[in-house]
Phi, psi and omega in degrees: 000132170229137188284315189217126170222144187193179170272173177298316182297319185285324177302310178296327173293323177298308178303318185287315198260343184218168172280108187312323185294326174297310179302314179287328174304320175298321178287318175307310182302314182298325188280322195248343185073010178239149176280148181281135173309150186294324179291332182284327180295322183289324178295317174298317184294322177295296188296320182284338176288323175295317182291332172298318177294328177291317184286351181281080188209111181305334185280351176265137184295143178294327187270016168303144179279137176235127179235143183224127175069069178265123187279133182275125184309143178069014181211165174266012181275150173223141173284130189296313191206129179240148167226135178232155181171202181231139179288178184304329183266017178064019174282143178288132177226146180230117183260123177261126179238118175270118187253137179225143176263006179307150172231355178199162178200180178226147193282146169233146179263012175271154185293124173072011183254143180212153180255132182199174180270120188249076178070023182206179183281339188252148175284142176209164184289148171188184184282147174292145176317307179297328169298312178305308175306317177293310183303324178292317177299319178296321176297312176306313186293327184279338189232335180274117186292332176300324182281305189279345179258337181266003176070024177281127176268122181271137174228099183271148179199168183237142178227109179248091198273358172256000193257120172267138186307122175238013182084344181265310185294338175255017184297154182303336178303330189251023186289322179303319180285320179288342176284320177285329182217095185305147180256135181235133187242197183281153172125160178293323184290319181291327168303318180293326173297315182298316174307314184290325170306311176304307184299326179297330187255340179231105175263329178231142181285165181229006187056039182060021184301316184298329181294321181295317183301321183285319180294328182275349190294140180287151182259114174197154183292141183292153173296330178289320174300314183294318181295328173301309180298313182297325181294320176296321188280333184294125179074009177271102193297338183287350186237025174273126178277133185243132168050234180308330173307319182288323177297319177295320181297309180300322175295317183292317175300319176301316180293320180295321177300315185277350187294144171204174181299336185258353185224061183301146179228130175233125178250126178247111182247116180260147184188141174281184184304132174073014177275358176092024178303317180295317184299319170297318186294314179301313179300323181293319185296316183291312188289325180291330181292310177305330170277005176077019174268140181271114181221172177214148169271129188240129164214153179293311185274142172294332190298312177303318179300307185300317183284325177286333172297317183292312179300320180289312184276335179092005180217153177279344178291150175294144173225181181305328185282352183304329183297339184279355187240139192213149166288165183279350178262015182275000186246023186288339184236013182289147178281144177316132180055032177287343178243145171299311187207141176239127182258118181256105177268149179054052182296336182297339181271005182296150185252167167286299182268164179242180174090158177311322181251019180049046182235017177243150181075186177244312179201132187290330178292308175308313186291320183290321175298317178299325193277346192235139167296328172225131183241129177247109182256122172258124194217149175220104182305338183269010181239020169283120196230011172215163185290344179271346183293130184231356191285036175284168187304317179302317177291325173294321184289324184297315183280330175299321182293319186299327181268006179053047178265153171285121188264131175240132177237136181221155183227132174263112181266319185282132176243154185239006170269171179056037182057029178066020185272098170301327181296327176298313182298317176292324171300312176307316182295325181291310184294326185274357181066036170279322175196149175284135175226181181278000186248051178292329183267138183283337187311319188274359185271119182263077179202150183272094188236125176227146171255113186266157185274351173206152180295319180302320179291324182292318180294325176302314181291327177291316184298326178288314177295338179291339185298324185295312190219010187053050183229042176217137188214161177248136170232168182211166167288140186283074178242015176232132176297149177283064184298324182297341180305318182261324182239086183306331182286338189264147179280166182249308180266104180250118174234082195307324182289353174241012182050046183247121180213114183227161174265155162294160179272011191285000190269236199289321176293323172053237190290345179262015185298323181299345182231350175307134191301328191247010187273004182294334182285348179262174179240133188271167175226178183304329185286337184249004180234347177295134185080011179228171188211155178225173171294313183229136182232135170252132191234121170264114179276121187271188189278001177280347177231114186225153179260129174223125185059029175095000181222152173282126172245159183247143183236083184305329181292342172278356176287151171300141175288349183273348176279135182263008188298319186261016176302127185102352184290312185291319177300314179296325187297332183282325180268326187210071189308316178300312181300310180301321178291317184294318169298316175304310179311306183294321182301321183283314185292324179294319176309307191284326173309314182292314173304312185285002183241015183282337190272137176276335187243333182193165177213134175249143189229136167229133173254135178289343180263135185290316180297326171294322180294309179300320180296318181292320172309310180296316178290338182258013179281139175270098184264000000 
């Protein structure tokens, strides 16, 4: 979908003779059936006026194609401005221009991220404009058949017409993306540079023919993208399928092959910690692409997406395959059946609403099923760890039936984490009071589990174990405030009686904390380790879970107020106290179950409460 397409001559005529924002708004209403928001209309007036100034150059062909608000398939994203034509050698070129009205920003040390006001009063993190332009080009090159089969060369750039260079927007942190998508700023010299860039790539006009070809182009993965994915997966031991993993994989592939708009398929794959859900999900992503089907790996949390992208590509930087990974809230405006398949990892973490303020959409499960001919959900009902988590098996089945989809259910029983010890998981469920099991005695458990006398001792052991393969980390219940967010020099998790003071992992490494080279000195939380694994895990159990009289009880009020996992608890407590306490109790126990099962080879534990420390020591004795 494209809102406006014309030649350069017609665009300049519309700009000269009419209010360009009204012209685009009229086209927007016709294309979408919705009125354009006031803020968007303002941005058109400012930015398109600036682009008109750029295009007032007699050396640019009048029949050069101009496209405004080009909708990117399978997403709600739109490219601000497109120019099309042919180079001096007659090869087809398409220029992507990301337009911004920013005049200031703040540096971030996260890859491709910058802090700025993005259509609101508050600053927030988001993609650097050069990264945005490059990523849109990569998405079109990877999936639009007219581009990857038609020999169209994409030339992305970013134009910030209000921004004078302050050394931040052009900082070296963003050099890789500015090399791929040049940055043009405010001033006559910068406008002249942009003109030169355009004229270098568009010598002859095409009457917007390339725009028409792209809008009509079939959507399927390019051979280059498929070959790249297959090469990344080949020989990677972390992604080899074993036994029932292979069965689940083949069943999901079969469902995707027979799915259609009139024959929707929903596959629900249940499995506990370490059963290989994410391994199957990544294999599905690659195989679906090889079959020419359009799919995405979807997760609520950013951490699994970031880590599996890095494991596939071997780099922490964003690459062309980044477009195959998506957050779960990206489908509120997606057209029905836009995807052949959506692969949803950690589906238990899906929310009802989407967006930064949880004010978009109706239900993420419903929207994902509506957006794909085949939806594959990997879920574990015992890993729902916030009040907003809704993706339990019953909810998935409810919306599948609502969509009249054929439902397939599979279960992964064998687990490969915790040294393959199903006994440990059963013992842990009994110890945490999640369910009574036959494994109340630790003697039968074949897993390296230790209760340490101090957090400092535990962290030191984890640090030593990490030296071998960078696969050991410390995590904790979110019972300590994120102080270092405002005061970077101050620690967060402070246990003075043990001279222990560490920072949360929520800073620069963010989602890649579990594999960042120097992050072993920090402490992780549920939000950046769920769905991931290490060889050895150290767990600090905070005062939200304590032993009293030989039983574990939960104390929701001991959670940090900065943690949003229990958002809604106090409100529900007023109207339905039993339901509120019950849900909070399950969330806290599930959180520690998740943290205590991140280790493949071993787990070390320290409890902030003395009686709880004694409880875990007693329950883990081998008699």
